[in-house]
C-alpha positions as CSV (number, residue, x, y, z in Angstrom):
1,M,-30.6,38.3,37.8
2,P,-26.8,38.6,37.2
3,I,-24.6,38.5,40.3
4,E,-22.6,41.6,40.9
5,V,-18.8,41.3,41.6
6,L,-17.7,44.5,43.5
7,M,-14.2,45.9,44.2
8,P,-13.6,44.6,47.7
9,A,-12.1,46.5,50.6
10,L,-9.2,44.2,51.5
11,S,-7.8,46.4,54.3
12,P,-9.2,49.1,56.6
13,T,-7.3,51.9,54.9
14,M,-8.2,50.8,51.3
15,K,-10.4,53.3,49.5
16,E,-9.4,52.3,46.0
17,G,-7.2,49.7,44.3
18,N,-5.7,48.6,41.0
19,L,-7.1,45.6,39.1
20,A,-3.8,43.9,38.3
21,R,-5.2,41.0,36.2
22,W,-8.1,38.7,35.7
23,L,-7.5,35.0,36.2
24,K,-10.9,34.1,34.6
25,K,-12.1,35.2,31.2
26,E,-15.6,35.9,30.0
27,G,-17.5,32.7,29.5
28,D,-15.5,30.7,32.1
29,Q,-17.4,28.6,34.6
30,V,-16.9,30.0,38.1
31,N,-17.2,28.0,41.4
32,A,-17.4,29.4,44.9
33,G,-13.8,29.8,46.1
34,D,-12.3,30.1,42.6
35,V,-9.8,33.0,42.3
36,L,-11.3,35.6,39.9
37,A,-8.7,38.3,39.9
38,E,-5.6,39.8,41.5
39,I,-6.1,43.2,43.2
40,E,-3.3,45.6,44.2
41,T,-4.3,47.1,47.5
42,D,-2.6,49.7,49.6
43,K,-0.6,46.9,51.3
44,A,0.0,44.1,48.8
45,T,-1.3,42.2,45.8
46,M,-4.1,39.9,46.9
47,E,-6.4,37.4,45.3
48,V,-10.2,37.9,45.1
49,E,-12.3,34.7,45.3
50,A,-15.8,34.1,44.0
51,V,-18.5,33.6,46.6
52,D,-21.1,32.4,44.1
53,E,-21.3,29.9,41.3
54,G,-22.1,30.6,37.7
55,T,-20.6,31.8,34.5
56,L,-18.4,34.9,34.2
57,G,-20.7,36.9,31.9
58,K,-19.0,40.2,31.6
59,I,-15.8,41.9,32.8
60,I,-16.6,45.6,33.5
61,I,-13.2,46.7,34.7
62,Q,-10.3,45.5,32.5
63,D,-6.8,44.3,33.4
64,G,-4.5,47.1,34.5
65,A,-7.2,49.5,35.6
66,E,-6.0,51.9,38.3
67,N,-7.7,53.7,41.2
68,V,-10.9,51.6,41.1
69,A,-13.1,52.8,44.0
70,V,-14.1,50.2,46.6
71,N,-17.6,48.8,45.9
72,S,-17.4,49.7,42.2
73,L,-18.9,47.0,39.9
74,I,-16.0,45.1,38.3
75,A,-17.8,42.1,36.8
76,L,-21.1,40.3,36.4
77,I,-21.7,36.5,36.9
78,L,-24.6,34.7,35.3
79,E,-26.3,32.1,37.4
80,D,-26.9,28.6,35.9
81,G,-29.5,28.8,33.2
82,E,-29.5,32.6,32.8
83,D,-29.3,34.0,29.3
84,K,-26.3,36.2,28.4
85,K,-28.9,38.7,27.0
86,L,-29.7,39.7,30.6
87,I,-26.3,41.4,30.7
88,D,-26.9,43.5,27.6
89,S,-30.0,45.0,29.3
90,Y,-28.5,45.2,32.8
91,E,-28.3,48.7,34.2
92,I,-24.8,49.3,35.6
93,K,-24.9,51.8,38.4
94,K,-22.1,54.2,38.7
95,T,-20.2,54.1,42.0
96,P,-18.8,57.4,43.3
97,K,-15.1,57.5,43.7
98,A,-13.7,56.6,47.1
99,E,-12.6,60.1,47.8
100,E,-16.0,61.6,47.1
101,K,-18.1,62.3,50.2
102,P,-21.8,63.1,50.4
103,K,-22.5,66.7,51.0
104,E,-23.8,67.6,54.4
105,E,-26.6,70.2,54.9
106,T,-25.3,73.5,56.4
107,K,-26.7,74.1,59.8
108,T,-27.1,77.8,60.5
109,E,-28.4,77.6,64.1
110,S,-25.2,76.4,65.6
111,A,-22.1,78.5,66.2
112,P,-19.3,77.8,63.7
113,I,-16.5,75.5,65.0
114,K,-13.0,76.8,64.7
115,Q,-10.7,74.2,63.1
116,A,-7.0,74.0,63.5
117,P,-5.1,75.1,60.3
118,K,-4.1,72.1,58.1
119,I,-0.4,71.6,57.5
120,Q,0.2,71.3,53.8
121,A,2.9,69.1,52.6
122,P,5.4,70.9,50.3
123,Q,4.7,70.6,46.6
124,I,7.5,68.9,44.7
125,E,7.5,69.4,41.0
126,V,8.4,66.3,39.0
127,P,9.8,67.1,35.6
128,T,7.8,65.8,32.7
129,L,9.5,63.3,30.4
130,P,9.7,64.3,26.7
131,K,6.9,62.3,24.9
132,T,9.3,61.5,22.0
133,I,11.6,59.4,24.3
134,N,10.7,55.7,24.7
135,K,12.6,53.6,27.2
136,S,14.2,50.5,25.6
137,T,12.5,47.2,26.5
138,R,15.4,45.1,25.4
139,N,16.5,44.1,28.9
140,I,13.1,43.9,30.6
141,N,12.5,40.1,30.3
142,V,16.0,38.9,31.2
143,K,16.4,37.2,34.5
144,A,18.5,39.9,36.3
145,S,18.3,42.2,39.4
146,P,16.8,45.7,38.9
147,V,20.2,47.3,39.6
148,A,21.9,45.1,36.9
149,K,19.2,46.0,34.4
150,R,19.6,49.7,35.2
151,I,23.4,49.6,34.8
152,A,23.0,47.6,31.5
153,D,20.6,50.2,30.2
154,E,22.8,53.1,31.2
155,Q,25.8,51.4,29.5
156,N,23.8,50.4,26.4
157,I,24.7,46.8,27.1
158,D,22.6,43.8,25.8
159,I,22.2,42.1,29.1
160,S,21.2,38.8,27.4
161,Q,24.8,38.4,26.4
162,I,26.0,38.2,30.0
163,S,26.3,35.0,32.1
164,G,24.8,35.4,35.5
165,T,26.6,34.4,38.7
166,G,23.6,34.9,41.1
167,P,21.1,32.3,42.3
168,D,19.7,30.2,39.4
169,G,21.9,32.1,37.0
170,R,20.4,35.5,37.9
171,I,22.5,38.4,36.5
172,V,23.7,40.7,39.3
173,K,25.3,44.1,39.4
174,E,28.9,42.7,39.5
175,D,28.2,40.7,36.3
176,V,27.3,43.8,34.3
177,I,30.2,45.8,35.7
178,N,32.7,43.0,34.9
179,F,31.3,42.6,31.4
180,A,31.5,46.4,30.8
181,S,35.1,46.7,32.1
182,S,36.3,43.7,30.1
183,G,34.4,44.3,26.9
184,S,34.8,48.0,26.3
185,K,37.7,50.2,25.3
186,S,39.4,52.1,28.0
187,G,38.4,55.8,28.2
188,V,35.1,55.4,26.4
189,V,32.2,57.1,28.2
190,R,28.7,56.2,27.2
191,R,25.9,58.6,28.1
192,D,22.2,57.8,28.0
193,P,20.3,60.4,26.0
194,Q,17.4,60.0,28.4
195,E,18.5,61.8,31.5
196,F,16.0,60.3,33.9
197,E,12.8,58.3,34.1
198,V,9.8,58.7,36.5
199,Q,8.8,55.5,38.3
200,K,5.1,55.8,38.9
201,N,4.0,55.4,42.5
202,N,1.8,52.4,43.1
203,N,-0.9,52.2,45.9
204,V,1.6,50.6,48.4
205,R,4.1,53.4,48.0
206,K,1.4,56.1,48.2
207,V,0.1,54.7,51.5
208,I,3.6,54.4,53.0
209,A,4.2,58.1,52.0
210,E,0.9,59.2,53.6
211,R,1.4,57.3,56.8
212,L,5.0,58.3,57.3
213,L,4.2,62.0,56.6
214,A,1.3,61.9,59.1
215,S,3.5,60.1,61.7
216,K,6.2,62.8,61.6
217,Q,3.8,65.7,61.5
218,Q,1.3,64.5,64.1
219,I,3.3,62.3,66.5
220,P,5.9,64.0,68.9
221,H,8.8,61.6,68.5
222,F,11.6,61.2,70.9
223,Y,14.6,58.9,70.7
224,L,16.6,56.8,73.2
225,N,19.8,55.0,72.2
226,L,22.1,52.5,74.0
227,D,24.7,49.9,73.1
228,V,24.5,46.2,74.0
229,N,27.2,43.6,74.1
230,I,26.0,40.7,71.9
231,D,28.9,38.3,72.4
232,K,26.8,36.0,74.6
233,L,23.8,36.3,72.3
234,L,26.0,35.1,69.3
235,D,27.3,32.2,71.3
236,F,23.7,31.4,72.4
237,R,22.6,31.4,68.8
238,K,25.4,29.2,67.7
239,D,24.6,26.6,70.4
240,L,20.9,26.6,69.4
241,N,21.8,26.1,65.7
242,D,24.4,23.4,66.4
243,S,21.7,21.6,68.3
244,A,19.3,21.4,65.3
245,I,18.3,18.0,64.1
246,V,19.6,17.3,60.6
247,I,17.0,15.9,58.2
248,D,18.1,15.1,54.6
249,N,21.4,16.9,55.2
250,K,19.4,20.1,56.2
251,P,19.0,21.4,59.7
252,S,15.4,21.5,61.0
253,Y,15.8,25.2,61.9
254,K,18.2,28.1,61.7
255,V,17.8,30.9,64.2
256,S,18.8,34.4,63.2
257,V,19.9,37.3,65.4
258,N,16.6,39.0,64.5
259,D,14.6,36.0,65.8
260,L,16.3,36.4,69.1
261,I,15.7,40.2,69.1
262,I,11.9,39.5,68.6
263,K,11.9,37.1,71.6
264,A,13.9,39.5,73.7
265,V,11.6,42.5,72.9
266,A,8.5,40.4,73.7
267,L,9.9,39.5,77.1
268,A,10.9,43.1,77.8
269,L,7.4,44.2,76.9
270,K,6.0,41.7,79.4
271,K,8.1,43.4,82.1
272,V,7.3,46.9,80.9
273,P,3.8,46.7,79.5
274,A,3.4,50.5,79.2
275,A,5.6,50.4,76.1
276,N,3.0,48.1,74.4
277,S,0.5,50.8,73.9
278,S,-1.2,53.4,71.6
279,W,-2.4,56.9,72.1
280,S,-6.1,58.0,71.8
281,E,-7.9,61.1,72.9
282,E,-10.0,59.0,75.3
283,G,-7.1,57.4,77.0
284,I,-3.9,55.3,76.5
285,I,-4.6,51.9,75.0
286,L,-2.6,49.2,76.7
287,Y,-2.5,46.0,74.7
288,N,-3.2,42.7,76.6
289,N,-1.4,40.6,74.0
290,I,2.2,41.0,72.8
291,D,2.2,41.1,69.0
292,I,5.4,42.2,67.3
293,S,5.4,43.8,63.9
294,V,8.6,43.1,61.9
295,A,9.5,45.6,59.1
296,V,10.2,43.7,55.8
297,A,11.6,45.4,52.7
298,V,9.6,44.4,49.6
299,E,9.9,45.4,46.0
300,D,7.1,48.1,46.4
301,G,8.3,49.5,49.7
302,L,7.8,48.2,53.2
303,I,5.3,46.0,55.0
304,T,5.1,44.8,58.7
305,P,4.0,41.2,59.2
306,I,3.2,40.3,62.8
307,V,4.5,37.6,65.1
308,R,1.5,37.3,67.5
309,N,1.9,36.3,71.2
310,A,5.7,36.3,70.7
311,D,6.2,36.2,74.5
312,Q,4.5,32.8,74.7
313,K,6.3,31.2,71.7
314,S,9.7,29.4,71.7
315,I,12.6,30.8,69.9
316,I,12.4,28.0,67.3
317,D,8.7,28.7,66.7
318,I,9.3,32.4,66.3
319,S,12.2,31.7,63.9
320,N,10.1,29.4,61.7
321,E,7.0,31.7,61.7
322,A,9.1,34.7,60.9
323,K,10.6,33.0,57.9
324,I,7.2,32.1,56.6
325,L,5.8,35.6,57.1
326,I,8.9,37.2,55.4
327,K,8.6,35.0,52.4
328,K,4.9,35.6,52.0
329,A,5.5,39.4,52.4
330,R,8.1,39.4,49.6
331,D,5.8,37.2,47.4
332,G,2.9,39.6,48.1
333,K,0.8,36.8,49.6
334,L,0.2,38.1,53.1
335,Q,-3.4,37.9,54.3
336,P,-4.8,41.1,56.0
337,E,-4.8,39.4,59.5
338,E,-1.1,38.8,59.0
339,F,-0.1,42.5,58.8
340,Q,-2.9,44.4,60.4
341,G,-2.6,45.3,64.1
342,G,0.5,44.7,66.3
343,G,1.5,46.7,69.3
344,F,5.2,47.2,68.8
345,S,7.5,47.3,65.7
346,I,11.1,46.2,65.0
347,S,13.2,47.5,62.1
348,N,16.5,45.8,61.6
349,L,19.1,47.3,59.1
350,G,22.1,45.6,60.7
351,M,22.4,43.2,57.8
352,Y,23.2,46.2,55.6
353,G,26.0,47.3,57.9
354,I,24.1,50.3,59.3
355,K,25.4,51.0,62.8
356,N,22.5,53.1,64.1
357,F,19.4,54.9,62.8
358,N,16.1,56.3,64.2
359,A,13.0,54.8,62.6
360,I,9.6,56.5,62.3
361,V,6.9,55.4,64.6
362,N,4.4,53.1,62.9
363,P,0.9,54.5,64.0
364,P,-1.2,53.8,65.9
365,Q,1.7,52.0,67.8
366,S,3.8,54.0,70.3
367,C,7.2,52.5,69.8
368,I,9.5,51.1,67.1
369,L,12.9,49.6,67.8
370,S,15.8,50.3,65.4
371,V,18.4,47.6,65.4
372,G,21.9,48.2,64.0
373,A,24.8,46.0,63.0
374,G,26.9,44.1,65.5
375,I,30.3,45.8,65.2
376,K,33.5,44.5,66.9
377,Q,35.1,47.3,68.9
378,P,37.2,47.9,72.0
379,I,35.4,48.3,75.3
380,V,36.4,48.7,78.9
381,D,35.1,45.8,81.0
382,K,34.0,45.8,84.7
383,N,37.7,45.2,85.7
384,D,38.8,48.3,83.8
385,Q,40.5,46.1,81.2
386,I,40.3,46.8,77.5
387,K,39.0,44.0,75.3
388,I,37.2,43.5,72.0
389,A,33.5,42.8,71.9
390,S,30.6,42.8,69.4
391,I,28.5,45.8,70.1
392,M,25.0,46.5,68.7
393,N,23.2,49.8,68.9
394,L,19.5,49.9,69.7
395,S,17.4,53.0,69.2
396,L,13.9,53.3,70.5
397,S,11.6,55.8,68.7
398,S,8.5,56.6,70.8
399,D,5.3,58.6,70.8
400,H,5.8,61.0,73.8
401,R,2.1,61.3,74.3
402,S,1.7,57.7,75.4
403,V,5.3,56.6,76.3
404,D,7.3,58.9,78.7
405,G,11.1,59.0,78.7
406,A,11.2,57.0,81.9
407,V,9.1,54.2,80.4
408,G,11.3,54.1,77.3
409,A,14.5,54.0,79.4
410,E,13.1,51.2,81.6
411,F,12.1,49.2,78.5
412,L,15.6,49.5,76.9
413,S,17.3,48.7,80.2
414,E,15.2,45.5,80.5
415,L,15.9,44.6,76.8
416,K,19.6,45.1,77.3
417,Y,19.6,42.8,80.3
418,I,17.8,40.0,78.3
419,I,20.1,40.3,75.3
420,E,23.3,40.3,77.4
421,S,21.9,37.4,79.4
422,P,20.2,35.3,76.7
423,I,19.8,32.3,78.8
424,T,16.9,34.2,80.4
425,M,14.9,33.7,77.2
426,L,14.5,30.0,78.1
427,L,13.3,30.6,81.6
């Protein structure tokens, strides 16, 4: 009897996925643990491993198939000694799509239940591209940043003629701009006959949109902001990094400001555990462990890998673990247990020069901390003297159902103390 390979549910929110590509082909020998295919889930691209041995007899769902429902049959494996003719006579059962639900019998004896009106998201019309226009593929396979490729396409430039100055010879935006300004006549304006293109939403982007819309519609947000002086934090970071052991001309670790923020948040949550919570109709859920979700920008959107038990880990351990998680997130290699859960989120846009912003709560969590850039500015010290200091803005977005204003204020006050007295992180 052939062994069925079904579309797995690789995350709690996954209802369907895209079959990115098969790594085995029909007729290949399959061992338990072999990677069969890559599946694009609502979180990332993940590998599907075989759990049985045999021969990959038939691929039901081909490469590139989209919106394949969970538990749909995607392939058949023949056990050792089985004839391939078994597949030809095998009855493939159709699996209902993920969004289909079984109909329930109507009960007339009970009184009808009134339901709250559903809030409909505004419909946005996306203009349809003319079918006669085909986007040039000339610049697709060149090693260049997406922005550089877009500018090259807009300027009708063959990007393969440009020398890249980025890492490993990668062509960046400035390379294309410099090439265009030096190689074209002054006053010449080129216009792309294709006015726009529609970038199709993948599963990750769709889920992000759904979750953020639900968060803003269903969660009563409130925001608290304060400024912190990070001069001592920067000195503390420098001392830590200067103390790193050098191996093969490379320091054994390099602590970032964000690593220190993670540690400080974890310690502040230990002092104010009410901020480490979630709302439910039955009661407020208070988490016993301090697991910090860190927002990471990836090519397809955003994902939040988790530094677990951050309050108990050293700054160096947090730094090393965060770097591994961030790399795996950008490579699409995170495992479900590495991004599912968490009790509190951090979103840092300081590296982009953003002074302050208010992030959207990441449900079911109650709080997310927005971290801005450290900006040198004049301040008045405790002796009423004006001096220059590095000031960072912190904004706490909270679910008012589970975290009151007083709790949020107490948390930020504790966090400010730890950041401005960083030696406390070692106690």
